[in-house]
C-alpha positions as CSV (number, residue, x, y, z in Angstrom):
1,M,89.8,46.7,107.0
2,E,88.1,47.6,103.7
3,I,86.9,50.8,105.0
4,L,90.5,52.2,104.7
5,A,90.6,51.9,101.2
6,I,87.9,54.3,101.3
7,L,88.7,56.4,104.3
8,I,92.7,57.2,103.2
9,P,92.2,58.8,99.7
10,V,89.1,60.9,101.2
11,S,91.5,62.0,103.9
12,L,94.3,62.7,101.7
13,F,91.7,64.8,99.2
14,L,90.4,66.7,101.9
15,G,94.0,67.6,103.0
16,G,94.9,68.8,99.9
17,V,92.0,70.9,99.6
18,G,92.8,72.1,102.8
19,L,96.6,73.2,101.6
20,V,95.1,74.6,98.2
21,A,93.1,76.9,100.2
22,F,95.8,78.0,102.3
23,F,98.2,79.0,99.5
24,W,95.5,80.2,98.1
25,A,94.8,82.7,101.2
26,M,98.6,83.9,101.0
27,R,98.6,84.4,97.6
28,T,95.9,86.9,97.9
29,R,97.0,88.7,100.9
30,Q,94.9,87.2,103.4
31,F,97.4,87.8,106.1
32,D,98.7,90.5,105.5
33,D,97.5,93.2,108.2
34,P,99.8,94.4,110.3
35,E,98.0,97.2,112.0
36,G,94.6,95.1,111.4
37,D,92.6,93.6,114.6
38,A,95.3,91.9,116.6
39,N,96.3,95.7,117.7
40,R,93.1,97.5,117.4
41,I,91.3,95.2,120.1
42,L,93.7,96.6,122.4
43,L,92.6,100.4,121.8
44,K,90.5,102.1,124.6
45,D,88.9,104.3,122.0
46,W,87.1,102.5,119.5
47,D,83.6,103.2,117.2
48,D,80.8,101.3,116.0
49,R,81.4,102.2,112.7
50,P,84.2,100.3,111.2
51,R,86.0,101.8,108.1
52,P,84.4,100.7,105.0
């Protein structure tokens, strides 16, 4: 039972880190790509050299 005194704070800390990383990614627009890879993979004409 003493291990719960370590595991609970560690899991809360890691959950907080994940939440902060998620909000950082949302704020820096990491997920804003409406015409991105999800649609590009369905196209027949693709090239080996992606745009810079």
